[in-house]
N, C-alpha and C positions, 0 to 999 in steps of 0.2 A: 504494500500500500504506500502511496506517495505521501510525503510530509506536507502539511499545510504551509503556506508561505509565511505565516506568523512564526512557526517553529524554525524555519530556515533563517528568518531575520534575527531571531533570538540567538541562534548558533553563530551567525555572522557577527553579531554584536559582541558575543563572548570571545570569539577568535580575535576580533579587532582589539579588544581590551588586553588579551594575552600578548598580542603583537606589540602593543604600546609598552607593556611592562617589560617584555624581553628587550625591546630597543632601548628602553631607559637603563636597564641593567648593563647592556653592552656599551652604551654611551658613557656611563659612569666608570666602567672598567677601563675603557680606552682613554678617557679623560684623566683618570688617576695615573695611568702609565705615561701619558704625554706630559703631565706636569712633573712627574719624577724625572723624565728625560730632559726637562728644561724648556719644553715648547711654550709654556706659558710666559716665559721671560723674553721671547723674541717677538719682533714685529714683522709679520709676514702676511701678505695678501691671502685671503681665504681661498681663492681659486688656486693659487700656487701651492698652498698647504694641502688642499684636496688632491691636486695632481700628484704631489709627493706621496700621499697616503695610497693613491691608486697604484702608483709604481710599487710601493711596498707590498700591497695586496697581491699584485701580479708576481712579485718575487717569491712570496711564500706559497702561492698556488702553483708555481712552476711554469707560469706563462712568460711571454716575452715582456720585459719591462722597458719602460721609457719610450717616448715617441722620438727620441733623438737617435735611435738606432744603436746606441752603445751597449745596452744591457742584453744579457742572455737569459735572465730570469732564473739563474741557478742560485739557490740559497748558498750564501758564503762566497759567491763569485762577484765579479765586477758588474757594474751596470746600475740597477736601481738602488743599490746600497749607497751610491754616490749621492743621491738626493737626501737620504737619511743622514749621511755624513755631513753634507752641506748644512742641513738643518741643525744638527747638533753642534757643528762648528760655529754657526751663526749664534747659537744660544750662548756659547762660551765667549764669543767675541763681543756680544752686545752688552755685557755687564757694565762697562764703563760709559756707555753712551747715554743711559737713562738719567 
């Protein structure tokens, strides 16, 4: 027997709530890690930071990293790790600017 649309809407609402909660947990976890790494102390354009995170994601998923053609996407290899190194280097160098 088919479910009435009201039951389906209830299930969708519950799933959306679960999704929001999961995204909040993930964002808090990533935020804590980013702060520990010093990303909160640097001034960087949000689009540039997102691109660096996307490169990092590709690196750990084994895909090709970076749109500059340098990365191989191999964990521990060269390529997208450069973006992370640049970001951490900027964090260390920006301490005296503020």
